[in-house]
ROROKE-955328 format. One record per residue: x, y, z of N, C-alpha, C in turn. Coordinates in steps of 0.2 Angstrom, whole numbers, plus 5000, padded with zeros to 4 digits. Example, Ala and Ser with C-alpha at 12.3 -4.5 7.8 and 13.67 -1.06 7.14 Angstrom:
BEGIN
506649725039506249785039506649845039/506449895035506849955036506450005039/
END
This chain:
BEGIN
500549945000500050005000500450065000/500550104994500950164993500550214990/500050244993499650294989500050354987/499950374980500350424977501150414978/501350344979502050334980502350374986/501950394990502250434996502750395000/502750335000503150295005503650245000/503650264994504050224989504750234991/505150174990505850174990506250224986/506550274990506950334987507650314986/507950264988508650244987508850244980/509550274979509750274972510450224972/510550194977511050154977511050094972/511650074969511550024963511549954966/510949934969510849864971510949814966/510749834960510749774954511449754953/511949794953512649794952513049744957/512649744963513049694968513149634966/512749594963512849524961512849524953/512649574950512649574942512349514939/511749484943511249444940511549374942/511049324941511149254942511649214937/511849174938512349134933512049064932/512249034927511948974925512648924926/512448854926512948804927513448814921/513248834915513748834910514348884911/514248934916514748984918515148954923/515048904925515648874930516148834928/516648854930517348814929517348734931/516948724935516948654938516248624935/516248554934515848514932515348494937/514748474936514248464942514548404946/514848354943515148294947515648334951/516148374949516548394953516348434959/515848484958515448524963515148474968/514848424966514548374971515048334975/515648324971516248284975516448324980/516548394980516748444984516348444990/515748444989515248454994515248394998/515248334995515348264999515948265003/516448295000517048285004517048335010/516548385011516448425017515848385021/515648325019515148295022514548335022/514348355016513748395015513448365008/512748355009512448325004511948365001/512048404995511648454992511048424989/510448454990509848444985509648494981/509948554982509848614977510448654977/510548674970511248714969511048774965/511348834967511248894964511948934962/512048964957512548994955512549074956/513049114959513049174960513649214958/513549284958514249314956514249374961/514849384964514949424970515649454969/515649524968516349554968516649524962/516349514956516549494950516749414950/516649384955516949314956516349264957/516249204954515749154955515849114961/515249104964515149064970514449024967/514448964972513948914971513748904978/513048914979512748894985512348834985/512248794991511948734990511548724997/510948694996510548675001510448605002/510448575008510248505008509548495011/509348445012508648415013508348455020/508848465025508648505031508648575031/508748605024508748675024509348715026/509948675027510548705029510948725023/511448765023511648795017512448795018/512748785012513548785011513648825005/514348855005514448894999515148874996/515248864990515848854986516148904982/516748934983517048984978517148944972/517048974966517148934959517848964957/518348984962518949004960519448994965/520048994965520548984971520548914972/520548894978520648824981519948794981/519448824980518748794980518548764987/518648794992518548764999517848775001/517448735003516848735005516748775012/516348825013516148855019515448875020/515348895026514548905028514348975025/514749025023514549085021515149125017/514949165014515549205010515849255014/516449255014516849295019516549375020/516649395026516349465028516849505023/517449505023517849555019517649555012/517449495009517249495002516649545001/516149525006515549565005515649645007/516049655012516249725013516549765008/516949735005517449765000516949774993/516549724992516049734986515549804988/515349814994514849864995515349924994/515949934997516349984997516450004990/516549954985516649974979516150004975/515549984977514850014973514750074977/515050094982514750164985515450184990/515950204986516550224989516550294993/516050334990516050404994515450414999/515150355001514550355006514950325012/514850355018514950315024514450265026/514650215029514250165030514450115036/514050085039514150045045513849975043/514349925046514049855045513949815051/513449775052513149745057512849685056/513049635060512849565059512149555063/511749535061511049505064511049435065/510949415071510949345073510149325075/509749375075509049365078508649415075/508049405074507549455070507549515075/507349575071507249635075506549665072/506449725073505949765071505849775064/506349775060506349785053506549735049/506849675052506949615049506649555053/506149525050505849475054505549425050/505449365052505049305048504249305050/503949275045503349275047503049195045/502549175047502249105046502049105039/502049035036501849035029501249055028/500749055032499949075030499849145031/500449185033500349255034500449295028/500349365028500349405022501049405019/501549405022502249405020502549335022/502149285022502449215023502949185018/502849215012503249195006503949225005/504049275010504749305010505249265014/505849255011506349215015506749255019/506849235025507149285030507649235034/508249225030508749185033509149225039/509449195044509949215048510549165049/511149195050511349275051511249305045/511249385046511149425040511649485041/511849505036512349575036511949625034/511849675039511449735037511949795037/511949825031512349885029511949955029/512149995034511850055035512150105031/511950145027512250195022512050265025/512450315024512350385026512150425020/511750395016511450435009510850465011/510750505006510150545007509450515009/509350445007508850405009508850365015/509550365018509650335024509550255023/509850235017509650165015510050115019/509650045019509849995023509949935018/510449905017510449835014510449785018/510049735016510149665020510349615016/511049585018511349545013511449475016/511149425012511249355015511949325013/512349315018513049295017513049225015/512549185015512549115013512549105006/512349165002512549164994512649234991/512749284996512949354993512349394990/511749374991511249404987511049464992/510849524990510549574993509749554994/509549534999508849525000508349584999/508549635002508049695001508449755003/508249815000508549885001507949915004/508049945011507549975015507750045016/507450095014507650165016507150195021/507250255022506850285028506050285027/505950295020505250295019504950225020/505250165018505050105019505050085026/505550115030505450105037504850135041/504750195038504150235041503550185039/503450165032502850115031502850055035/503350035037503349985042502949995048/502950065051502550075057501850095054/501750125049501150145047500650095044/500950045041500549995037500649925040/501249895040501349835042501249825049/501449865054501249855061500549855062/500249905060499549925061499049875058/499249845053498749795049498949725051/499549715053499749645055499949625061/500049675065500249665072500849625073/501449635069501949585068502549615071/502449645077502949675081503349605084/504049605085504249535086504049505093/504049545098503749515105503049485104/502649515100502049485098502049415094/502549425089502649355085502949295089/503349325094503649265099503049245104/502549275105501949255109501249255105/501149205100500649215096499949205099/499849175105499249175108499149255111/499549285113499449355115499349395109/499649385104499449425098498749415095/498549345096497849335094497249365098/497449365105496949395109496849465108/497449505107497449565106497049595100/497249555094496849555088496149545089/495949495092495249475093494949535097/495249545103494949605107494849665104/495349695100495249755097494749755091/494749695088494249685082493549685085/493449655091492749665094492649725096/493149765099492949835101492849875096/493149865090492949905084492249885081/492049825082491349805080490849835084/491049835091490449865095490449945093/490949965092490950045091490550055084/490650015080490350015073489550005075/489349955079488649945080488349995083/488750025088488450085092488250145087/488750155083488750205078488050205073/487950135072487350115068486750125071/486750105078486050115082485950185083/486450225085486350295086486150335080/486350315075486150345068485450325067/485250265068484550245067484050275072/484250285078483850315082483750395080/484350425078484250485076483850505071/483850455066483350455060482650445061/482550405066481950385068481550445072/481950485076481750535080481650605075/482050605070481950655065481250645061/481050585059480450565056479850585060/479950565067479350575072479150655073/479650695073479650765074479250795067/479450765062479150785056478450765055/478250705057477550695058477050735063/477450745069477050795073476950865070/477450895067477350955065476950955058/476850905055476250895050475550895053/
END
């Protein structure tokens, strides 16, 4: 919900240049059998593979049946690890925005602006992995980037307008404040309670309006 684009993202940072798009297996210097052999040597059995480009270099991320991830650089010594090194991500960000001050922060738990939702919820289709690298830029839009270190992708770009929308739209419509998400029974009680309160106010307004209309009709009849 962005009426007249009042709360649209105003960030001008080149987010698309961070990864330069997805890669296909044909871009890989290693064959699929070589890739699988390297993961198996690290005692990891992948069920899904994805190719990525970060800082001009190719990486391959893998997921197993438990949803755990590993990443393999398709250059150098091809050592399997749990995530792309912090310095690689940091240097890539600095290269794309060399003249903007920025801060780097690791998130190991959800907070007010980065949080997961159940599958049946309005935003349940969004992937919200942890840990996460948050980059805070000192640009005009006060942009935040959320980077997944497991594959080097920028999950989202959130500027001050979108953080305001978090308060005005998401919170008031979904009641998805993290302490409430951690206590679903309390969240449901509050939602039901306030919904019933709103229903009672609506019914009271209808009754008062009906009585006023009836009173107006009676006065007209008497005057006639």
